[in-house]
SETORVO-144795 format. One record per atom (N, C-alpha, C): residue number from 1; residue in three letters; atom name; x, y, z. Coordinates in steps of 0.1 Angstrom, whole numbers. Atoms other than C-alpha are relative to their C-alpha. Example, Ala and Ser with C-alpha at 12.3 -4.5 7.8 and 13.67 -1.06 7.14 Angstrom:
BEGIN
- num_residu_atome_c1_c2_c3
- 1_ALA_N_9_-12_0
- 1_ALA_CA_123_-45_78
- 1_ALA_C_9_12_0
- 2_SER_N_-9_-11_0
- 2_SER_CA_137_-11_71
- 2_SER_C_-8_11_8
This chain:
BEGIN
- num_residu_atome_c1_c2_c3
- 1_MET_N_-12_-7_5
- 1_MET_CA_-178_-145_231
- 1_MET_C_0_14_3
- 2_GLN_N_-2_-14_-4
- 2_GLN_CA_-165_-112_243
- 2_GLN_C_0_9_-13
- 3_VAL_N_1_-9_11
- 3_VAL_CA_-173_-83_221
- 3_VAL_C_13_5_-5
- 4_GLU_N_-13_-3_6
- 4_GLU_CA_-137_-73_219
- 4_GLU_C_6_-10_-9
- 5_HIS_N_-4_11_8
- 5_HIS_CA_-129_-107_205
- 5_HIS_C_-7_0_-14
- 6_GLN_N_8_-1_13
- 6_GLN_CA_-157_-103_179
- 6_GLN_C_4_11_-8
- 7_ILE_N_-6_-11_7
- 7_ILE_CA_-144_-69_169
- 7_ILE_C_13_-3_-6
- 8_LYS_N_-14_4_5
- 8_LYS_CA_-109_-83_165
- 8_LYS_C_-1_-9_-11
- 9_ILE_N_2_9_11
- 9_ILE_CA_-121_-111_143
- 9_ILE_C_-5_7_-12
- 10_CYS_N_5_-7_11
- 10_CYS_CA_-141_-88_121
- 10_CYS_C_11_9_-6
- 11_SER_N_-11_-9_5
- 11_SER_CA_-111_-64_118
- 11_SER_C_11_-9_-8
- 12_HIS_N_-9_9_7
- 12_HIS_CA_-88_-93_109
- 12_HIS_C_-4_-4_-14
- 13_HIS_N_5_4_12
- 13_HIS_CA_-111_-105_82
- 13_HIS_C_-1_11_-10
- 14_TYR_N_1_-11_8
- 14_TYR_CA_-117_-71_69
- 14_TYR_C_14_4_-7
- 15_GLN_N_-13_-3_5
- 15_GLN_CA_-80_-64_66
- 15_GLN_C_5_-10_-11
- 16_LYS_N_-4_11_9
- 16_LYS_CA_-74_-98_49
- 16_LYS_C_-7_2_-14
- 17_TRP_N_7_-1_13
- 17_TRP_CA_-101_-92_22
- 17_TRP_C_3_13_-7
- 18_LYS_N_-4_-12_6
- 18_LYS_CA_-91_-56_17
- 18_LYS_C_13_-1_-7
- 19_SER_N_-13_2_6
- 19_SER_CA_-55_-66_11
- 19_SER_C_-1_-8_-13
- 20_LEU_N_3_8_12
- 20_LEU_CA_-67_-93_-14
- 20_LEU_C_-5_9_-11
- 21_ALA_N_6_-8_10
- 21_ALA_CA_-88_-67_-32
- 21_ALA_C_10_9_-6
- 22_LEU_N_-10_-9_5
- 22_LEU_CA_-59_-43_-35
- 22_LEU_C_10_-7_-9
- 23_SER_N_-10_8_7
- 23_SER_CA_-37_-71_-50
- 23_SER_C_-7_-9_-11
- 24_ALA_N_7_8_10
- 24_ALA_CA_-63_-87_-73
- 24_ALA_C_4_4_-14
- 25_HIS_N_-5_-2_13
- 25_HIS_CA_-56_-91_-109
- 25_HIS_C_-12_4_-10
- 26_THR_N_11_-3_9
- 26_THR_CA_-91_-87_-124
- 26_THR_C_-11_8_8
- 27_ILE_N_11_-8_-6
- 27_ILE_CA_-121_-65_-118
- 27_ILE_C_-10_-9_8
- 28_GLU_N_9_10_-7
- 28_GLU_CA_-142_-96_-109
- 28_GLU_C_5_-3_14
- 29_GLN_N_-6_4_-13
- 29_GLN_CA_-118_-107_-82
- 29_GLN_C_0_12_10
- 30_THR_N_1_-12_-9
- 30_THR_CA_-116_-71_-68
- 30_THR_C_-14_1_5
- 31_GLY_N_13_-2_-5
- 31_GLY_CA_-153_-69_-66
- 31_GLY_C_-4_-11_10
- 32_ASN_N_4_10_-10
- 32_ASN_CA_-157_-102_-49
- 32_ASN_C_7_2_13
- 33_PHE_N_-7_-2_-12
- 33_PHE_CA_-130_-94_-24
- 33_PHE_C_-5_12_7
- 34_LEU_N_5_-12_-7
- 34_LEU_CA_-143_-60_-17
- 34_LEU_C_-14_-3_6
- 35_GLU_N_13_4_-6
- 35_GLU_CA_-178_-75_-11
- 35_GLU_C_2_-7_13
- 36_LYS_N_-3_7_-12
- 36_LYS_CA_-163_-97_15
- 36_LYS_C_5_10_11
- 37_ALA_N_-6_-10_-9
- 37_ALA_CA_-143_-69_30
- 37_ALA_C_-10_9_7
- 38_PHE_N_11_-9_-5
- 38_PHE_CA_-173_-46_33
- 38_PHE_C_-9_-8_10
- 39_PHE_N_8_8_-9
- 39_PHE_CA_-193_-74_49
- 39_PHE_C_6_0_15
- 40_TRP_N_-7_-1_-13
- 40_TRP_CA_-167_-76_77
- 40_TRP_C_0_13_7
- 41_LEU_N_-1_-14_-5
- 41_LEU_CA_-164_-39_81
- 41_LEU_C_-14_3_6
- 42_GLU_N_14_-3_-5
- 42_GLU_CA_-203_-36_84
- 42_GLU_C_-3_-8_12
- 43_LEU_N_2_8_-12
- 43_LEU_CA_-203_-64_109
- 43_LEU_C_7_6_12
- 44_GLN_N_-9_-6_-11
- 44_GLN_CA_-175_-48_130
- 44_GLN_C_-7_13_5
- 45_THR_N_7_-12_-4
- 45_THR_CA_-194_-15_130
- 45_THR_C_-13_-3_8
- 46_ALA_N_12_4_-7
- 46_ALA_CA_-226_-32_141
- 46_ALA_C_4_-5_15
- 47_PHE_N_-3_5_-13
- 47_PHE_CA_-208_-50_170
- 47_PHE_C_4_12_10
- 48_ILE_N_-4_-12_-7
- 48_ILE_CA_-192_-16_181
- 48_ILE_C_-12_8_4
- 49_THR_N_12_-8_-3
- 49_THR_CA_-225_2_179
- 49_THR_C_-8_-7_11
- 50_LEU_N_7_7_-10
- 50_LEU_CA_-243_-25_199
- 50_LEU_C_7_0_14
- 51_PHE_N_-8_0_-12
- 51_PHE_CA_-215_-26_225
- 51_PHE_C_-2_14_7
- 52_THR_N_2_-13_-5
- 52_THR_CA_-218_12_229
- 52_THR_C_-13_3_6
- 53_ILE_N_14_-1_-5
- 53_ILE_CA_-255_11_233
- 53_ILE_C_-2_-8_12
- 54_GLU_N_1_9_-11
- 54_GLU_CA_-253_-18_257
- 54_GLU_C_7_7_13
- 55_GLN_N_-7_-7_-10
- 55_GLN_CA_-228_2_278
- 55_GLN_C_-7_12_6
- 56_SER_N_7_-13_-4
- 56_SER_CA_-249_34_279
- 56_SER_C_-14_-2_5
- 57_LYS_N_14_2_-4
- 57_LYS_CA_-284_20_282
- 57_LYS_C_-3_-14_3
- 58_GLY_N_2_14_-2
- 58_GLY_CA_-280_-16_291
- 58_GLY_C_-9_-4_11
- 59_ASN_N_9_3_-11
- 59_ASN_CA_-301_-14_322
- 59_ASN_C_-15_1_-3
- 60_ASP_N_13_-2_4
- 60_ASP_CA_-332_-5_303
- 60_ASP_C_-5_-13_-7
- 61_LEU_N_5_12_5
- 61_LEU_CA_-353_-36_296
- 61_LEU_C_-3_0_-14
- 62_LYS_N_3_-1_14
- 62_LYS_CA_-366_-25_262
- 62_LYS_C_13_1_-8
- 63_VAL_N_-13_-1_7
- 63_VAL_CA_-331_-16_251
- 63_VAL_C_7_-14_0
- 64_SER_N_-6_13_-1
- 64_SER_CA_-318_-49_263
- 64_SER_C_-6_-10_-9
- 65_GLN_N_8_9_9
- 65_GLN_CA_-345_-68_244
- 65_GLN_C_4_3_-15
- 66_LYS_N_-4_-4_14
- 66_LYS_CA_-336_-48_212
- 66_LYS_C_14_-4_-3
- 67_ILE_N_-14_4_2
- 67_ILE_CA_-299_-56_217
- 67_ILE_C_1_-15_-3
- 68_ILE_N_1_15_2
- 68_ILE_CA_-307_-93_220
- 68_ILE_C_-4_-3_-14
- 69_LEU_N_6_2_13
- 69_LEU_CA_-328_-91_188
- 69_LEU_C_11_4_-11
- 70_ALA_N_-11_-5_9
- 70_ALA_CA_-299_-72_170
- 70_ALA_C_11_-10_-1
- 71_LYS_N_-11_10_-1
- 71_LYS_CA_-273_-98_181
- 71_LYS_C_-5_-13_-7
- 72_THR_N_6_12_7
- 72_THR_CA_-297_-126_168
- 72_THR_C_1_3_-15
- 73_ASN_N_0_-4_14
- 73_ASN_CA_-299_-108_135
- 73_ASN_C_14_-1_-6
- 74_LEU_N_-14_1_5
- 74_LEU_CA_-261_-105_133
- 74_LEU_C_5_-15_-1
- 75_SER_N_-3_15_2
- 75_SER_CA_-258_-143_140
- 75_SER_C_-6_-6_-12
- 76_LYS_N_7_5_13
- 76_LYS_CA_-282_-150_112
- 76_LYS_C_8_5_-12
- 77_LYS_N_-8_-6_11
- 77_LYS_CA_-262_-127_89
- 77_LYS_C_14_-8_-1
- 78_LEU_N_-12_8_1
- 78_LEU_CA_-230_-146_98
- 78_LEU_C_-2_-14_-5
- 79_THR_N_3_13_5
- 79_THR_CA_-247_-179_92
- 79_THR_C_-3_0_-15
- 80_ASP_N_2_-2_14
- 80_ASP_CA_-259_-167_58
- 80_ASP_C_13_1_-7
- 81_TYR_N_-13_-3_6
- 81_TYR_CA_-224_-155_50
- 81_TYR_C_8_-13_-1
- 82_ALA_N_-7_13_0
- 82_ALA_CA_-209_-189_60
- 82_ALA_C_-5_-10_-10
- 83_LYS_N_6_8_11
- 83_LYS_CA_-234_-207_38
- 83_LYS_C_4_4_-13
- 84_LYS_N_-4_-5_13
- 84_LYS_CA_-225_-185_9
- 84_LYS_C_14_-4_-3
- 85_ILE_N_-14_3_2
- 85_ILE_CA_-188_-191_14
- 85_ILE_C_1_-15_-3
- 86_LEU_N_0_15_3
- 86_LEU_CA_-194_-229_15
- 86_LEU_C_-5_-3_-14
- 87_ASP_N_5_2_14
- 87_ASP_CA_-215_-227_-17
- 87_ASP_C_10_3_-10
- 88_GLU_N_-10_-4_9
- 88_GLU_CA_-187_-209_-34
- 88_GLU_C_12_-10_-1
- 89_MET_N_-11_10_-1
- 89_MET_CA_-162_-236_-23
- 89_MET_C_-4_-13_-7
- 90_LYS_N_4_12_6
- 90_LYS_CA_-183_-263_-39
- 90_LYS_C_4_0_-15
- 91_TRP_N_-5_1_13
- 91_TRP_CA_-171_-276_-72
- 91_TRP_C_-12_1_-9
């Protein structure tokens, strides 16, 4: 997946959860929605940072290896987030 698409997805979800947080009726809802919004904002920032590093130092083998490791960690973070959301949806 192209990094521009990943950033766009993160931005979309951040905006959605931020909007829900601003219109929430209870403090618990607001906290829950803000937690999700900040997750997507953090993820977006990580993708932008990795993209910037990759563009500036992508030819360096050590840097490339670290970028791959960081992307792997982001994938794990997304998987954990998805699992958490699925658990919240269970009755």
